[in-house]
Structure formats: C-alpha cells, structure tokens
C-alpha positions, 0 to 999 in steps of 0.5 A: 865463486860467483855471486850465484854460487848456490844452485837455483831451486829445482822447478817441480811443477808449473801451472797457470792460475788466477784467471784468464789474465792470471799468473803462474804457480810454480813449485820448487825444491832446494837444498836448505842450509838452515834445515840441512835437508831438501825443502819445498815451497810453492810460489805464485808470480803475478802476470805483471811480474817484470822486475822486482815484485813485493811478496806475501809469505803465507805460513800454513798450519799443522799437518800441512805442506806447501800445497795446502793453501794453493789447493784450498784457498788459491783460486781467490787468493791468486786472483786477488794477488794478481790484481795487486801485482803481489807474489805469494810464497808458500813454504813447507811447515817443517823439514822432511826426509828420512834423515829428519827426526819424526814422531807418530804424532800430528802435532810434532815432527814432520808438518809441525815445525812451529817456526822455531829454531830447535835447541834440543836433540834430536831436532836441533840439527834440522828444525831451524824453521825460524831461520829458514823463514826469516833469512834463507827463504827471503834471500833465496827469493831475492837472489833467484827470483828478484822478489821480496825487497818488500814483504808481508806475512800471514798464516793460518793456525800454527802458521798464524802463530809463525806470522805473528812471532816473526813480525813482532820479532822483526818489525823493521823487516815486514811491512804488514802482518795478519793471521787466521785462527792463530795460536796466540799464546802457545806457552799456555796451550797443549799444542805449544807446550808439547812442541816447545818442550820437545824443540826447546827443552825446559827453558821458559825464557826460550819458550817466551821468545816464540810466543806472540803474547809474551813478545808483545808484553816484552818487546817492541810492538809492531808499527802497524795494525795487525789483522786477525780473523777468527771463526766463532765455531772453531773447535780449537778455539773452544778447546783453548788451543788458540787463546786470542783473548790473551793476545788481545789483552796484551795488545791493549796493555801495550798499545798494539793495534789489532783488528780482530774480526770474529766471523760467526759460524765459521770453523778452523778449516780452509773454507774459512780462510778462502772466504776472507783471504782476498780481504787479507791480500787487500790489506797487505797490498795497500800497505805495500803500496804505501811503503813504495810511496816516496816519503822524503821531504824533497820527494817530487821536488827539484833538488839544487846541489853541487856537482863536478861538471865535465864541460869539455874533453881534456879540461878540468871538471867545473864545480857548479850548482846543478838542478836534479829533477825528480825521478820518473817512472822506474827511476830512483833518485839518490844522495851520493855519499862517496864516489871512487875515481875510476880510470874509465872516468879519466878515459872519457874526460881525456876524450878517448871515449867514442860515446863521450858527451859534453857537458856531462856529469861523470862518475860511476863507482859510488855508494848512495842512499835512496832519496825518493823513487818514481812510479812502479819502483818496488825493489828499493824505498827511500833510505835504502843503501845502494850501489849504482851499477853501469851494467844493469839487470832488468830481471825480466822473464823476456830478457834472454840476457838476464835469464841466461847464466852465460852473460850479465850484459842486459841491454834493457837501457843500453841504447839510451845509456850510451846517448847520455840520457835516461830511458825516456830520452830526456835528462834529469840534470840542468845547470844554473841557466837551465841547460841540460847536462848529459848522464854518464854510464847510467850513473853520474855520481860526481854530483851530490844527487843523481837519478838512476834507473831502478834496474841499475840499483843494487840494494846492499846491507844498510850497515855496510860503510858506503865509503868502502862498498863504493869500490864494488861499483866497478873496478874491484868487482870487475877484477874479481869477476874476471877470475871467478865468473869469466875464466872460472880459474881453478885451484892450482892454476897458473895466472899472469896479470898484466897491469897492477892498478886496482883492477889488476890487483883485484885479479890477483886477490881473486886468483889467490882466493880461487886457489891459483898456485902461481900468480905472475904480476907484470907491470912497468912500475916495480913500486907496485910489486909489494902490494901485488905480493901481499895479495898473492903474487908469487912472481913479479915481472918488469918488462924493462928488467927481463934478461937480454934477448927475452921478450915478456912472452918468451920470458913467461912462457919459456923461463917462468913456465915451460908452456905458458900460464893457464890464465892471463888477464890484460888490465892495461887497455893497451892492445900490444899488451893484450897480444902479449897476454894472449901469446903467453897463455898455455899452449893447448888450453890457455885462456886470455881475458881482456879487461882493460878498455882500449882507446877508440879506434884501436884494434887487437891482432895476433897470429892465427897460430896462437888460436889454432893451437888451443888458446882462447881469447875472451873479454869481460864487462863488470866481471860477469857479475849480474849486478843487482844479484851479485853486488849485495853478495860481494858486500856481504862477503866483505862485511864478513871479513872474507873479502877485504878491500881497504888496501885499494883505497890509497887516497881520500878526499872530502867534498865533491869539489875535491874531485879534481884533486882526486884526478891529480892523485890518480895521475900520480902513479901511486894511487889505486883508488881515490875516494871522495866523500861528499 
C-alpha cells in the first residue's frame, strides 16, 4: 500500500543519442489503467537530468507508434532538447493488443486513436487516449522519472490535432503548444468524421469537444501564442484534410495568437518535421524557462516577517521579527500557511536532540505556498502548494539511496541539514540585529516564511486544504508508512502498537487499512483507547491494569495471543518499551519496528535469544516514504476520502504567535496534533 503501489514501467531498450555529450533514449512498456492494455512510450532524457526536468510531449500521427519521431526526427530533436535540458516523451498513438478492437483501415483503430475518449462500443473500453495523455502519462512521468512538473506539447498531423485540443482544453496545465501539419477542424474533414463517428457516435456536441476550431470558438483561449508549421506541398492540405484556414479564422475571431508558418515546397512527411523541429524545441524551451522564473512581487528581495525563535533549550519560544533572504540556486522560498506541532519539535526544544542548535526556528510539519524559487529549480513554481519534507528526495541517477526501492534515506543534504544550515553552508534567517538564526530539519516552519531545498518540497494538489495536509509532513505519514512500507503488514496479521499519540494512532489506522485482524493498542493513558478503537484497535492494554503477576510482554504473548503478535510498533521513544515491543513479537517470525526517537545517549538492549528465535528488529524514518513521490499520493488518497485525517487535529490556533499555546496543549495529554494557522 505504499505510494509506489504501481509497478515501474518496464525498460525495453536504451541507447545514447544527441551527440557526444547527449542524453539517453529509453523505450518502456507499462500496464495502463486508462486503456486497459499495455502501452509503450519512448523517453528522451537529457544529459543534465538531475532532479526534475521539464518535458515536451510529442504526439505522432496516423499509422505511427512511439518510435517514428525518434527514428525520423530524433537526431536534430534530441540534440536541441539536450542543449536546453528538456526531456521529450513520445507515447504510442493508440492502444494495441489482441484484445483491443481494430479494423482493416489506416485511419481507424490501431495507430489512429485520435486522442479522444471513446464512448461507443467496441472502442470505449480501450480507446481512452485523451485521459492517457492528459492524466495517466504525466502522473507516471512524475512518479517514476520525476519529470514533467512543467510540460509543453506538440505533435504532427493527428498528433498536431491532439496537441491543439489538449492545450486548449487544459490551458493551465501546459506551458506552450505547437504543431506540424495539424488536423485543425476534424468535424469537417473525412479523417475526423470517420473517426469521431466510430469513437463518439452521432453526438455532435461530443465531436466539437475534440475539434480545435470549435474549442477556440467556444472555450477559453490559450494564454500564449501557438506555433504551427505547414508545408505548402502537403498532399493532405490539398485534399482538405487539415483545414488550417478554419483554425486561423477562429483564432482571429476570438483573439487567439497563432504563429502560422507556411513552408514552401515541404510535404506532410517527417522530412518536413525534421527540418524545423529544433525551432519548435527552442520555442518551448524559452517558455518553459520563463515559467521557471520567479514572478512574485517579493522575489529576489529580503522578506520581513514574524517567527517563533527557539533562543535556548527549555525556554519558551520568542515571538520575533526576522528577515528571510531570497532562495539561492536549487532552493525554494515558501509562505507557511499552517504548521502542526510535532513531538520532535518539543524533543529539540527540551534539549534532548544531540543536533539541536540555538537560536533556531523549529517546525517541520507544515503546508506552504511557493513564493519564489532560485536558479535551476524546475519542479515547482511560484503559487504551487507544497509540503516541506525533512527526508528529502534528490532523485538523481547517481544517488543509490533514491534509486533503491529499499530505502528513502537520501543523504544529499543530510550533513548540512544536521548543522542547521542550507546546502551552501549559510543560513537564510537573520534576526533584527542581523545575527544568524539556524535552520531546523531543513524545514523551519515556525515562521511566516521559510527557505527549503527544492529536493525537500513535495508538490501537492492545489485544492487540498493545507491546514489538514500539513499532517503528512511527518507523524501521520510515519505511522502509515511503518505499516505499509517498512513492515508491509499483510491481511489477517496481528499487530501491537505501543504509544497512542498521533503516530501510534496512524499505525492503527494503517494496520486496519492493511487488513490486520487483531490490533492491540497499548498506552498508560486509558483515555486514548476510545480513539484507538474507533480507528480499528480490537484490544486495549494499560500496563497499570494488567492482571497481577503478568508483565506487558507475558500478557500480550501469553494471554492475548499464544506466541506473540506478528508485528509490533514502538511509538514512545522509551527504550524499555522498545524492548517490550520486541519481546512480545511472534516467535519465529515476529517483526518489531522502532518509530519513537529516544533521548540522546539512550541505548536499546535485549537478550540475543529473542533474535535467535526468529524475531526481527528494525526501524523507520518517515515511514519509508520517498517524500516527493509519495506525499502527493497520500494527499490524493485523503482528497478522495480514502485516508481521513481530521481526527488527528484536536487543537487549532490562529497566528504564529500562538505556537507556545500549542506547545502547552501538546503537553496537556489530550492533544494529538495542534495546528497553528498563520
């Protein structure tokens, strides 16, 4: 049930392209949810691919598949894209396979999907190319390749038609659009009429939703200029299949900017595309670069704001005016909308953190909006909603941690993060006297503005309420992930959870969702049992109330179960409890997971017998979730109603100055999460 619950696309081939210093062209297949068959796509990755790279979607025309563009126009296209640091994805033009309906015709069926969502039998089950291109493939690219936060679209012939309608129907999703020899008015040309009748039936309104000329006349125009190249000797232009004049007339009528270039002597072939493809790539690269440039009024300036500063251990936070510097290269400055208080913040404030530095701005469980970005940032732009993640994800091909499915512990900025500074060794916070203030866990969200590394920013759905989604920045994600990722709890398993704070309750919630049949909740405060039972606990144990002569271990592994439980989780940070959790794990195969953070200098111990007899002792950080990939997935599940989190928020405060009150609430014993809205 991890965020990576879909299989990574299967690599079919890989070859270097684009010159001596060029990139790589890979070809993949994957099981598509949209088309209900295996789909193939080719993907060019530039040599400069490090973290998140913008992508150009190329849609091919009738009879083509994902290889035509790379074979016929690739040499010039890839060299140009490599110079700009631009990826190119080339999907197939239709679903394929024995189960996919087809006809003996080049302009219908296989190779002729027309980028629509079919509504008519026998095509409607598989021919969902519009959804595949606009939803599934972009999500796949971001999830598995970390590209495409910024994207543009282009195509040829039928693919040019696809590029135009997709850009016009989704103007906020695509930075720029262009086309070669596009089918501009398919409802009035033989190709389009035949395909639309087969795929969409006789509903003319449906037809017009996939017609660029009709869309221009009836929907919002595309914000930027659209680039179109057309060969003067194109046989299909002469046969009235393309009808660019109809599109140009509509554009003039509604004020849509189109740069239309009629190329003398060129036909409809890929020779034409290859001749001018670098000009189109330059067109898209320029606009993608502009989109990455900060546009807020405060971009590039020092921001004065309020923050709660931890001046010393065991002292209340101080409400101060601070100055937040602009982001440097690979950094993002954000406005903090809401911050949830986590016990790790208190752990540091109370002086138990060996890496704790003062003065510092604490906080690491927040929801934010990007204010501005530094150089080289491509994965987010001003206005994006993000969750800061103390466990970063650099996504670099050279990072064995990011590339491994076994861990989420990317070390890219770990050393400087532990020193309370940004990756360049300096800070972005200063107080009213100009003195530096340390960063905390790479987040520092107890301030109205903060600066993050790009690789610590998980971009989420902009409609998700940040006052709730902030919970996925630490505790809730950690508890869920300990169950789903670290231990991979199976259906009908037995589970024991020690400590019923927010993390422990998230473990119970995750175990219930995973299908655990017996969930034992353990805490010294029986008042917490009601919520535990609501979330799925089947048994509740207070160590003070167990039968005389019994220990917690003997009670769980002797009375409640014959041999112990399959999985145990410590959510207390108490090393004695960690030992108890291990020792009531099932003989032969029990696994115990340490989640709670112990105070500095404390060590765990047990008799070797408990390990020799088959128990496994392991730990987890951020629940094993790869932050930038999986936090958006968690948010999406929450927004769909599949992962409720409201029950964790027991206290709410307004204003960063109320953070000390939130700390008092957390110490009160009845608080799971106190959210401070700024």
